Backbone as XML, in Angstrom:
<?xml version="1.0"?>
<chain id="A" units="angstrom">
  <residue number="1" name="MET">
    <atom name="N" x="-1.631" y="-48.126" z="80.670"/>
    <atom name="CA" x="-2.572" y="-48.089" z="79.630"/>
    <atom name="C" x="-2.364" y="-48.856" z="78.162"/>
  </residue>
  <residue number="2" name="GLU">
    <atom name="N" x="-1.063" y="-48.732" z="77.677"/>
    <atom name="CA" x="-0.894" y="-49.461" z="76.533"/>
    <atom name="C" x="-1.246" y="-50.951" z="76.133"/>
  </residue>
  <residue number="3" name="LEU">
    <atom name="N" x="-1.055" y="-51.631" z="77.926"/>
    <atom name="CA" x="-1.750" y="-53.204" z="77.642"/>
    <atom name="C" x="-2.912" y="-53.166" z="77.069"/>
  </residue>
  <residue number="4" name="THR">
    <atom name="N" x="-3.395" y="-52.411" z="78.237"/>
    <atom name="CA" x="-4.983" y="-52.484" z="78.222"/>
    <atom name="C" x="-5.903" y="-52.596" z="76.947"/>
  </residue>
  <residue number="5" name="LEU">
    <atom name="N" x="-4.821" y="-50.780" z="75.970"/>
    <atom name="CA" x="-5.355" y="-50.699" z="74.789"/>
    <atom name="C" x="-5.492" y="-52.032" z="73.971"/>
  </residue>
  <residue number="6" name="GLU">
    <atom name="N" x="-3.995" y="-52.848" z="73.969"/>
    <atom name="CA" x="-3.851" y="-53.753" z="72.958"/>
    <atom name="C" x="-4.843" y="-55.311" z="73.204"/>
  </residue>
  <residue number="7" name="THR">
    <atom name="N" x="-4.883" y="-55.392" z="74.642"/>
    <atom name="CA" x="-6.045" y="-56.407" z="75.185"/>
    <atom name="C" x="-7.176" y="-55.866" z="74.922"/>
  </residue>
  <residue number="8" name="VAL">
    <atom name="N" x="-7.687" y="-54.795" z="74.567"/>
    <atom name="CA" x="-8.727" y="-54.461" z="74.347"/>
    <atom name="C" x="-8.895" y="-54.790" z="72.285"/>
  </residue>
  <residue number="9" name="ALA">
    <atom name="N" x="-8.110" y="-54.704" z="71.390"/>
    <atom name="CA" x="-8.033" y="-54.732" z="70.529"/>
    <atom name="C" x="-7.558" y="-56.566" z="70.044"/>
  </residue>
  <residue number="10" name="LEU">
    <atom name="N" x="-7.213" y="-57.179" z="71.124"/>
    <atom name="CA" x="-6.701" y="-58.497" z="70.592"/>
    <atom name="C" x="-8.594" y="-59.189" z="71.009"/>
  </residue>
  <residue number="11" name="PHE">
    <atom name="N" x="-8.919" y="-58.716" z="71.920"/>
    <atom name="CA" x="-10.307" y="-59.479" z="72.741"/>
    <atom name="C" x="-11.290" y="-59.440" z="71.531"/>
  </residue>
  <residue number="12" name="ALA">
    <atom name="N" x="-11.624" y="-57.986" z="70.743"/>
    <atom name="CA" x="-12.101" y="-57.521" z="69.989"/>
    <atom name="C" x="-11.912" y="-58.445" z="68.402"/>
  </residue>
  <residue number="13" name="LEU">
    <atom name="N" x="-10.848" y="-58.209" z="67.905"/>
    <atom name="CA" x="-10.171" y="-59.204" z="67.093"/>
    <atom name="C" x="-10.505" y="-60.784" z="67.111"/>
  </residue>
  <residue number="14" name="LYS">
    <atom name="N" x="-10.279" y="-61.413" z="68.312"/>
    <atom name="CA" x="-10.477" y="-63.073" z="68.407"/>
    <atom name="C" x="-11.948" y="-63.103" z="68.175"/>
  </residue>
  <residue number="15" name="LEU">
    <atom name="N" x="-12.845" y="-61.769" z="68.750"/>
    <atom name="CA" x="-14.156" y="-62.495" z="68.104"/>
    <atom name="C" x="-14.750" y="-62.437" z="66.986"/>
  </residue>
  <residue number="16" name="ALA">
    <atom name="N" x="-13.935" y="-61.120" z="65.953"/>
    <atom name="CA" x="-13.764" y="-61.150" z="64.903"/>
    <atom name="C" x="-13.341" y="-62.340" z="64.000"/>
  </residue>
  <residue number="17" name="TYR">
    <atom name="N" x="-12.558" y="-63.344" z="64.210"/>
    <atom name="CA" x="-11.757" y="-64.242" z="63.409"/>
    <atom name="C" x="-11.309" y="-65.107" z="64.281"/>
  </residue>
  <residue number="18" name="GLU">
    <atom name="N" x="-11.243" y="-65.680" z="65.097"/>
    <atom name="CA" x="-11.142" y="-66.648" z="65.949"/>
    <atom name="C" x="-12.645" y="-67.585" z="65.462"/>
  </residue>
  <residue number="19" name="THR">
    <atom name="N" x="-11.991" y="-68.886" z="65.074"/>
    <atom name="CA" x="-13.304" y="-69.794" z="64.574"/>
    <atom name="C" x="-13.267" y="-71.263" z="65.984"/>
  </residue>
  <residue number="20" name="ASP">
    <atom name="N" x="-13.704" y="-72.215" z="66.014"/>
    <atom name="CA" x="-14.219" y="-73.033" z="66.659"/>
    <atom name="C" x="-13.284" y="-74.381" z="66.424"/>
  </residue>
  <residue number="21" name="GLY">
    <atom name="N" x="-11.615" y="-74.343" z="66.752"/>
    <atom name="CA" x="-10.795" y="-75.494" z="66.100"/>
    <atom name="C" x="-10.134" y="-74.924" z="65.429"/>
  </residue>
  <residue number="22" name="GLY">
    <atom name="N" x="-9.834" y="-73.632" z="65.151"/>
    <atom name="CA" x="-8.706" y="-73.041" z="64.520"/>
    <atom name="C" x="-8.231" y="-72.329" z="65.126"/>
  </residue>
  <residue number="23" name="SER">
    <atom name="N" x="-6.929" y="-71.687" z="64.397"/>
    <atom name="CA" x="-5.922" y="-71.519" z="65.569"/>
    <atom name="C" x="-6.113" y="-70.134" z="66.442"/>
  </residue>
  <residue number="24" name="PRO">
    <atom name="N" x="-6.060" y="-69.498" z="66.966"/>
    <atom name="CA" x="-6.096" y="-68.672" z="68.268"/>
    <atom name="C" x="-5.412" y="-67.275" z="67.628"/>
  </residue>
  <residue number="25" name="VAL">
    <atom name="N" x="-6.173" y="-66.607" z="67.766"/>
    <atom name="CA" x="-5.354" y="-65.221" z="67.406"/>
    <atom name="C" x="-4.661" y="-64.798" z="68.878"/>
  </residue>
  <residue number="26" name="LEU">
    <atom name="N" x="-3.187" y="-64.221" z="68.349"/>
    <atom name="CA" x="-2.272" y="-64.039" z="69.323"/>
    <atom name="C" x="-1.644" y="-62.590" z="69.244"/>
  </residue>
  <residue number="27" name="ARG">
    <atom name="N" x="-1.131" y="-61.980" z="70.054"/>
    <atom name="CA" x="-0.536" y="-60.662" z="70.220"/>
    <atom name="C" x="0.197" y="-60.502" z="69.060"/>
  </residue>
  <residue number="28" name="ASP">
    <atom name="N" x="1.088" y="-61.868" z="68.263"/>
    <atom name="CA" x="2.057" y="-61.358" z="67.578"/>
    <atom name="C" x="1.681" y="-61.604" z="66.125"/>
  </residue>
  <residue number="29" name="ASP">
    <atom name="N" x="0.737" y="-61.777" z="66.160"/>
    <atom name="CA" x="-0.364" y="-62.418" z="64.362"/>
    <atom name="C" x="-0.014" y="-61.132" z="63.673"/>
  </residue>
  <residue number="30" name="LEU">
    <atom name="N" x="-0.238" y="-60.938" z="62.696"/>
    <atom name="CA" x="-0.226" y="-60.167" z="61.349"/>
    <atom name="C" x="-1.262" y="-59.259" z="61.703"/>
  </residue>
  <residue number="31" name="ILE">
    <atom name="N" x="-2.574" y="-59.456" z="61.979"/>
    <atom name="CA" x="-3.718" y="-58.878" z="62.141"/>
    <atom name="C" x="-3.583" y="-58.026" z="63.456"/>
  </residue>
  <residue number="32" name="MET">
    <atom name="N" x="-3.201" y="-58.125" z="64.165"/>
    <atom name="CA" x="-2.533" y="-57.369" z="65.561"/>
    <atom name="C" x="-1.499" y="-56.284" z="65.363"/>
  </residue>
  <residue number="33" name="SER">
    <atom name="N" x="-0.880" y="-56.165" z="63.798"/>
    <atom name="CA" x="0.242" y="-55.327" z="63.909"/>
    <atom name="C" x="0.224" y="-53.748" z="63.981"/>
  </residue>
  <residue number="34" name="GLU">
    <atom name="N" x="-0.852" y="-52.898" z="63.481"/>
    <atom name="CA" x="-1.697" y="-51.945" z="64.149"/>
    <atom name="C" x="-1.935" y="-51.313" z="65.754"/>
  </residue>
  <residue number="35" name="TYR">
    <atom name="N" x="-2.279" y="-52.810" z="66.112"/>
    <atom name="CA" x="-2.714" y="-52.648" z="67.355"/>
    <atom name="C" x="-1.852" y="-53.148" z="68.617"/>
  </residue>
  <residue number="36" name="GLU">
    <atom name="N" x="-0.779" y="-53.075" z="68.172"/>
    <atom name="CA" x="0.174" y="-53.629" z="69.371"/>
    <atom name="C" x="0.452" y="-52.557" z="70.113"/>
  </residue>
  <residue number="37" name="ARG">
    <atom name="N" x="1.139" y="-52.999" z="70.991"/>
    <atom name="CA" x="1.118" y="-52.113" z="72.657"/>
    <atom name="C" x="1.957" y="-50.749" z="71.997"/>
  </residue>
  <residue number="38" name="GLU">
    <atom name="N" x="3.286" y="-51.034" z="71.377"/>
    <atom name="CA" x="3.759" y="-50.108" z="70.798"/>
    <atom name="C" x="3.206" y="-48.788" z="70.212"/>
  </residue>
  <residue number="39" name="VAL">
    <atom name="N" x="2.320" y="-49.492" z="68.906"/>
    <atom name="CA" x="1.783" y="-48.645" z="68.537"/>
    <atom name="C" x="0.745" y="-47.737" z="69.128"/>
  </residue>
  <residue number="40" name="PHE">
    <atom name="N" x="0.235" y="-48.307" z="70.653"/>
    <atom name="CA" x="-1.119" y="-47.647" z="71.473"/>
    <atom name="C" x="0.337" y="-46.519" z="72.075"/>
  </residue>
  <residue number="41" name="GLY">
    <atom name="N" x="1.303" y="-46.924" z="72.833"/>
    <atom name="CA" x="2.132" y="-46.825" z="73.536"/>
    <atom name="C" x="2.596" y="-45.365" z="73.050"/>
  </residue>
  <residue number="42" name="LEU">
    <atom name="N" x="2.943" y="-45.164" z="71.847"/>
    <atom name="CA" x="3.281" y="-44.180" z="71.097"/>
    <atom name="C" x="2.480" y="-43.075" z="71.183"/>
  </residue>
  <residue number="43" name="LEU">
    <atom name="N" x="0.894" y="-43.345" z="70.648"/>
    <atom name="CA" x="-0.363" y="-42.595" z="70.963"/>
    <atom name="C" x="-0.437" y="-42.271" z="72.346"/>
  </residue>
  <residue number="44" name="VAL">
    <atom name="N" x="-0.330" y="-43.175" z="73.165"/>
    <atom name="CA" x="-0.496" y="-42.549" z="74.346"/>
    <atom name="C" x="0.718" y="-41.460" z="74.899"/>
  </residue>
  <residue number="45" name="ARG">
    <atom name="N" x="2.074" y="-41.728" z="74.779"/>
    <atom name="CA" x="3.033" y="-40.458" z="74.233"/>
    <atom name="C" x="2.694" y="-39.307" z="73.760"/>
  </residue>
  <residue number="46" name="LYS">
    <atom name="N" x="2.430" y="-39.038" z="72.857"/>
    <atom name="CA" x="1.664" y="-37.991" z="72.137"/>
    <atom name="C" x="0.342" y="-37.572" z="72.807"/>
  </residue>
  <residue number="47" name="GLY">
    <atom name="N" x="-0.273" y="-38.310" z="73.305"/>
    <atom name="CA" x="-1.678" y="-37.611" z="74.064"/>
    <atom name="C" x="-2.287" y="-37.957" z="72.447"/>
  </residue>
  <residue number="48" name="ASP">
    <atom name="N" x="-2.742" y="-38.692" z="71.715"/>
    <atom name="CA" x="-3.604" y="-38.768" z="70.444"/>
    <atom name="C" x="-4.911" y="-39.148" z="71.139"/>
  </residue>
  <residue number="49" name="LEU">
    <atom name="N" x="-5.613" y="-38.493" z="72.382"/>
    <atom name="CA" x="-7.060" y="-39.439" z="72.494"/>
    <atom name="C" x="-7.686" y="-39.961" z="71.471"/>
  </residue>
  <residue number="50" name="GLY">
    <atom name="N" x="-7.773" y="-39.075" z="69.702"/>
    <atom name="CA" x="-8.948" y="-39.053" z="68.921"/>
    <atom name="C" x="-8.284" y="-40.602" z="67.919"/>
  </residue>
  <residue number="51" name="ALA">
    <atom name="N" x="-6.671" y="-40.499" z="67.975"/>
    <atom name="CA" x="-6.403" y="-41.452" z="67.321"/>
    <atom name="C" x="-6.357" y="-43.284" z="67.631"/>
  </residue>
  <residue number="52" name="ILE">
    <atom name="N" x="-6.575" y="-42.346" z="69.376"/>
    <atom name="CA" x="-6.915" y="-43.863" z="70.376"/>
    <atom name="C" x="-7.765" y="-44.268" z="69.888"/>
  </residue>
  <residue number="53" name="GLN">
    <atom name="N" x="-9.461" y="-43.875" z="70.034"/>
    <atom name="CA" x="-10.615" y="-44.179" z="69.834"/>
    <atom name="C" x="-10.651" y="-44.525" z="68.337"/>
  </residue>
  <residue number="54" name="LEU">
    <atom name="N" x="-9.653" y="-43.952" z="67.696"/>
    <atom name="CA" x="-10.315" y="-44.583" z="66.438"/>
    <atom name="C" x="-9.888" y="-46.070" z="65.949"/>
  </residue>
  <residue number="55" name="LYS">
    <atom name="N" x="-8.739" y="-46.229" z="66.270"/>
    <atom name="CA" x="-8.050" y="-47.874" z="66.351"/>
    <atom name="C" x="-8.763" y="-48.700" z="67.432"/>
  </residue>
  <residue number="56" name="LEU">
    <atom name="N" x="-9.420" y="-48.239" z="68.444"/>
    <atom name="CA" x="-10.218" y="-49.079" z="69.344"/>
    <atom name="C" x="-11.865" y="-49.572" z="68.268"/>
  </residue>
  <residue number="57" name="ASP">
    <atom name="N" x="-12.034" y="-48.193" z="67.641"/>
    <atom name="CA" x="-13.431" y="-48.161" z="66.824"/>
    <atom name="C" x="-13.614" y="-49.132" z="65.530"/>
  </residue>
  <residue number="58" name="GLU">
    <atom name="N" x="-12.515" y="-49.472" z="65.042"/>
    <atom name="CA" x="-11.791" y="-50.376" z="64.091"/>
    <atom name="C" x="-12.124" y="-51.639" z="64.686"/>
  </residue>
  <residue number="59" name="CYS">
    <atom name="N" x="-11.197" y="-51.948" z="65.684"/>
    <atom name="CA" x="-11.298" y="-53.372" z="66.266"/>
    <atom name="C" x="-12.818" y="-53.831" z="66.621"/>
  </residue>
  <residue number="60" name="ILE">
    <atom name="N" x="-13.741" y="-52.634" z="67.653"/>
    <atom name="CA" x="-14.880" y="-52.774" z="67.810"/>
    <atom name="C" x="-15.667" y="-53.140" z="67.006"/>
  </residue>
  <residue number="61" name="ALA">
    <atom name="N" x="-15.765" y="-52.546" z="65.718"/>
    <atom name="CA" x="-16.267" y="-52.737" z="64.274"/>
    <atom name="C" x="-16.876" y="-54.329" z="64.006"/>
  </residue>
  <residue number="62" name="GLN">
    <atom name="N" x="-15.589" y="-54.555" z="64.357"/>
    <atom name="CA" x="-15.097" y="-56.157" z="63.178"/>
    <atom name="C" x="-15.564" y="-56.942" z="64.677"/>
  </residue>
  <residue number="63" name="ALA">
    <atom name="N" x="-15.761" y="-56.286" z="65.884"/>
    <atom name="CA" x="-16.458" y="-57.400" z="67.029"/>
    <atom name="C" x="-17.907" y="-57.382" z="66.699"/>
  </residue>
  <residue number="64" name="LEU">
    <atom name="N" x="-18.499" y="-56.205" z="66.718"/>
    <atom name="CA" x="-19.843" y="-55.779" z="66.473"/>
    <atom name="C" x="-20.481" y="-56.808" z="65.423"/>
  </residue>
  <residue number="65" name="HIS">
    <atom name="N" x="-19.520" y="-56.635" z="64.168"/>
    <atom name="CA" x="-19.828" y="-57.101" z="62.854"/>
    <atom name="C" x="-19.875" y="-58.879" z="63.465"/>
  </residue>
  <residue number="66" name="ALA">
    <atom name="N" x="-19.009" y="-59.134" z="63.818"/>
    <atom name="CA" x="-19.304" y="-60.829" z="64.822"/>
    <atom name="C" x="-20.178" y="-61.346" z="64.975"/>
  </residue>
  <residue number="67" name="LEU">
    <atom name="N" x="-20.727" y="-60.323" z="66.152"/>
    <atom name="CA" x="-21.698" y="-60.543" z="67.030"/>
    <atom name="C" x="-22.733" y="-60.351" z="66.684"/>
  </residue>
  <residue number="68" name="GLY">
    <atom name="N" x="-23.100" y="-59.185" z="66.114"/>
    <atom name="CA" x="-24.380" y="-58.437" z="65.242"/>
    <atom name="C" x="-24.952" y="-57.545" z="65.823"/>
  </residue>
  <residue number="69" name="ALA">
    <atom name="N" x="-25.064" y="-56.420" z="65.093"/>
    <atom name="CA" x="-25.131" y="-55.289" z="66.243"/>
    <atom name="C" x="-26.723" y="-55.149" z="66.870"/>
  </residue>
  <residue number="70" name="ASP">
    <atom name="N" x="-27.255" y="-56.360" z="66.423"/>
    <atom name="CA" x="-28.614" y="-56.522" z="67.005"/>
    <atom name="C" x="-29.187" y="-57.444" z="68.279"/>
  </residue>
  <residue number="71" name="THR">
    <atom name="N" x="-27.992" y="-57.726" z="68.477"/>
    <atom name="CA" x="-28.168" y="-59.258" z="69.734"/>
    <atom name="C" x="-27.912" y="-58.448" z="71.403"/>
  </residue>
  <residue number="72" name="VAL">
    <atom name="N" x="-28.405" y="-59.313" z="72.135"/>
    <atom name="CA" x="-27.501" y="-58.460" z="73.074"/>
    <atom name="C" x="-26.713" y="-58.511" z="73.504"/>
  </residue>
  <residue number="73" name="LEU">
    <atom name="N" x="-25.179" y="-58.700" z="72.802"/>
    <atom name="CA" x="-24.388" y="-59.119" z="73.259"/>
    <atom name="C" x="-23.460" y="-58.016" z="72.594"/>
  </residue>
  <residue number="74" name="GLY">
    <atom name="N" x="-24.178" y="-57.606" z="71.291"/>
    <atom name="CA" x="-23.695" y="-56.218" z="70.101"/>
    <atom name="C" x="-24.070" y="-54.959" z="70.730"/>
  </residue>
  <residue number="75" name="ARG">
    <atom name="N" x="-25.641" y="-55.226" z="71.557"/>
    <atom name="CA" x="-25.814" y="-53.862" z="71.834"/>
    <atom name="C" x="-25.217" y="-53.147" z="73.642"/>
  </residue>
  <residue number="76" name="GLU">
    <atom name="N" x="-24.690" y="-54.355" z="74.196"/>
    <atom name="CA" x="-24.047" y="-54.152" z="75.052"/>
    <atom name="C" x="-22.405" y="-53.441" z="75.012"/>
  </residue>
  <residue number="77" name="LEU">
    <atom name="N" x="-21.888" y="-53.690" z="73.853"/>
    <atom name="CA" x="-20.523" y="-53.606" z="73.471"/>
    <atom name="C" x="-20.758" y="-52.077" z="73.128"/>
  </residue>
  <residue number="78" name="GLN">
    <atom name="N" x="-22.131" y="-52.193" z="72.027"/>
    <atom name="CA" x="-22.019" y="-50.589" z="71.457"/>
    <atom name="C" x="-21.999" y="-49.912" z="72.435"/>
  </residue>
  <residue number="79" name="LYS">
    <atom name="N" x="-22.921" y="-49.928" z="73.727"/>
    <atom name="CA" x="-22.916" y="-49.035" z="74.928"/>
    <atom name="C" x="-21.849" y="-48.949" z="75.497"/>
  </residue>
  <residue number="80" name="LEU">
    <atom name="N" x="-20.449" y="-49.781" z="75.842"/>
    <atom name="CA" x="-19.237" y="-50.103" z="76.150"/>
    <atom name="C" x="-18.409" y="-49.051" z="75.280"/>
  </residue>
  <residue number="81" name="ALA">
    <atom name="N" x="-18.572" y="-49.595" z="74.189"/>
    <atom name="CA" x="-17.927" y="-48.152" z="73.109"/>
    <atom name="C" x="-18.193" y="-46.773" z="72.757"/>
  </residue>
  <residue number="82" name="THR">
    <atom name="N" x="-19.543" y="-46.463" z="73.247"/>
    <atom name="CA" x="-19.932" y="-45.121" z="73.289"/>
    <atom name="C" x="-19.364" y="-45.054" z="74.598"/>
  </residue>
  <residue number="83" name="GLU">
    <atom name="N" x="-18.843" y="-45.556" z="75.680"/>
    <atom name="CA" x="-18.704" y="-44.515" z="76.685"/>
    <atom name="C" x="-17.181" y="-44.245" z="76.587"/>
  </residue>
  <residue number="84" name="VAL">
    <atom name="N" x="-16.331" y="-45.608" z="76.116"/>
    <atom name="CA" x="-14.978" y="-45.096" z="75.374"/>
    <atom name="C" x="-14.557" y="-44.172" z="74.642"/>
  </residue>
  <residue number="85" name="HIS">
    <atom name="N" x="-15.644" y="-43.732" z="73.476"/>
    <atom name="CA" x="-15.499" y="-42.522" z="73.060"/>
    <atom name="C" x="-16.033" y="-41.235" z="73.100"/>
  </residue>
  <residue number="86" name="GLN">
    <atom name="N" x="-16.554" y="-41.196" z="74.652"/>
    <atom name="CA" x="-17.333" y="-40.446" z="75.628"/>
    <atom name="C" x="-16.179" y="-39.672" z="76.312"/>
  </residue>
  <residue number="87" name="ALA">
    <atom name="N" x="-14.887" y="-40.503" z="76.596"/>
    <atom name="CA" x="-14.269" y="-39.762" z="77.378"/>
    <atom name="C" x="-13.303" y="-38.460" z="76.551"/>
  </residue>
  <residue number="88" name="SER">
    <atom name="N" x="-12.784" y="-37.540" z="77.150"/>
    <atom name="CA" x="-12.293" y="-36.378" z="76.507"/>
    <atom name="C" x="-10.978" y="-36.356" z="76.875"/>
  </residue>
  <residue number="89" name="THR">
    <atom name="N" x="-10.326" y="-37.312" z="77.492"/>
    <atom name="CA" x="-9.040" y="-37.075" z="78.035"/>
    <atom name="C" x="-8.321" y="-38.535" z="78.143"/>
  </residue>
  <residue number="90" name="LEU">
    <atom name="N" x="-7.143" y="-38.730" z="78.591"/>
    <atom name="CA" x="-6.662" y="-39.920" z="78.449"/>
    <atom name="C" x="-7.194" y="-40.388" z="79.756"/>
  </residue>
  <residue number="91" name="GLU">
    <atom name="N" x="-7.029" y="-39.513" z="81.067"/>
    <atom name="CA" x="-7.475" y="-40.173" z="82.212"/>
    <atom name="C" x="-8.811" y="-40.564" z="82.175"/>
  </residue>
  <residue number="92" name="GLU">
    <atom name="N" x="-9.990" y="-39.396" z="81.832"/>
    <atom name="CA" x="-11.290" y="-40.614" z="81.667"/>
    <atom name="C" x="-11.204" y="-41.630" z="81.131"/>
  </residue>
  <residue number="93" name="LEU">
    <atom name="N" x="-10.714" y="-42.036" z="80.109"/>
    <atom name="CA" x="-10.433" y="-43.583" z="79.059"/>
    <atom name="C" x="-10.150" y="-44.243" z="79.676"/>
  </residue>
  <residue number="94" name="ASN">
    <atom name="N" x="-9.636" y="-44.478" z="81.268"/>
    <atom name="CA" x="-8.997" y="-45.376" z="81.889"/>
    <atom name="C" x="-10.468" y="-46.360" z="82.196"/>
  </residue>
  <residue number="95" name="THR">
    <atom name="N" x="-11.414" y="-45.862" z="82.851"/>
    <atom name="CA" x="-12.807" y="-46.594" z="83.555"/>
    <atom name="C" x="-13.830" y="-47.488" z="82.243"/>
  </residue>
  <residue number="96" name="PRO">
    <atom name="N" x="-14.067" y="-46.186" z="81.536"/>
    <atom name="CA" x="-15.067" y="-47.139" z="80.761"/>
    <atom name="C" x="-13.801" y="-48.127" z="79.612"/>
  </residue>
  <residue number="97" name="LEU">
    <atom name="N" x="-12.318" y="-47.911" z="79.677"/>
    <atom name="CA" x="-11.584" y="-48.722" z="78.618"/>
    <atom name="C" x="-11.645" y="-50.383" z="79.453"/>
  </residue>
  <residue number="98" name="ASP">
    <atom name="N" x="-11.392" y="-50.259" z="80.894"/>
    <atom name="CA" x="-11.656" y="-51.533" z="81.521"/>
    <atom name="C" x="-12.475" y="-52.510" z="81.601"/>
  </residue>
  <residue number="99" name="ALA">
    <atom name="N" x="-13.869" y="-51.504" z="81.557"/>
    <atom name="CA" x="-14.953" y="-52.066" z="81.579"/>
    <atom name="C" x="-15.131" y="-52.542" z="80.057"/>
  </residue>
  <residue number="100" name="LEU">
    <atom name="N" x="-14.832" y="-52.242" z="79.217"/>
    <atom name="CA" x="-14.549" y="-52.830" z="77.422"/>
    <atom name="C" x="-13.800" y="-53.638" z="77.882"/>
  </residue>
  <residue number="101" name="LYS">
    <atom name="N" x="-12.981" y="-53.953" z="78.152"/>
    <atom name="CA" x="-11.820" y="-54.937" z="78.233"/>
    <atom name="C" x="-12.559" y="-56.193" z="79.272"/>
  </residue>
  <residue number="102" name="ASP">
    <atom name="N" x="-12.993" y="-55.940" z="80.303"/>
    <atom name="CA" x="-13.909" y="-56.921" z="81.259"/>
    <atom name="C" x="-14.703" y="-57.626" z="79.976"/>
  </residue>
  <residue number="103" name="TYR">
    <atom name="N" x="-15.723" y="-56.823" z="79.787"/>
    <atom name="CA" x="-16.562" y="-57.386" z="78.723"/>
    <atom name="C" x="-15.971" y="-58.109" z="77.519"/>
  </residue>
  <residue number="104" name="LEU">
    <atom name="N" x="-15.506" y="-57.722" z="77.078"/>
    <atom name="CA" x="-14.346" y="-58.895" z="75.922"/>
    <atom name="C" x="-14.022" y="-59.794" z="76.301"/>
  </residue>
  <residue number="105" name="LYS">
    <atom name="N" x="-13.941" y="-59.861" z="77.586"/>
    <atom name="CA" x="-13.087" y="-60.785" z="77.749"/>
    <atom name="C" x="-14.109" y="-61.859" z="78.301"/>
  </residue>
  <residue number="106" name="ALA">
    <atom name="N" x="-15.147" y="-61.304" z="78.771"/>
    <atom name="CA" x="-15.819" y="-62.490" z="79.933"/>
    <atom name="C" x="-16.710" y="-63.355" z="78.428"/>
  </residue>
  <residue number="107" name="ILE">
    <atom name="N" x="-17.078" y="-62.279" z="77.316"/>
    <atom name="CA" x="-17.923" y="-63.091" z="76.377"/>
    <atom name="C" x="-17.303" y="-63.886" z="75.286"/>
  </residue>
  <residue number="108" name="GLN">
    <atom name="N" x="-15.689" y="-63.867" z="75.678"/>
    <atom name="CA" x="-14.866" y="-64.889" z="74.611"/>
    <atom name="C" x="-15.570" y="-66.418" z="74.827"/>
  </residue>
</chain>
């Protein structure tokens, strides 16, 4: 799950910060320091679903700002983010998290 969480954060931040012709955002960039696999791993081991959702919300908000909340892509991102936020256990988080990851990857 930690890798999936990190990947969602990476794809969201890529949408927010990557520019055409610019350097790509990578996992080892400073912008990813709060969203590294180890950070998410600690939260998963602690079972801190609220903190995980908050971290995801931060990244998704930045991607949403880049996409525009009133665009088709933005509305779909909001829908998927809502589904992630509705999970009440870590196990329930897996399916919507995978859907969010796949969506962010597809719109890169």
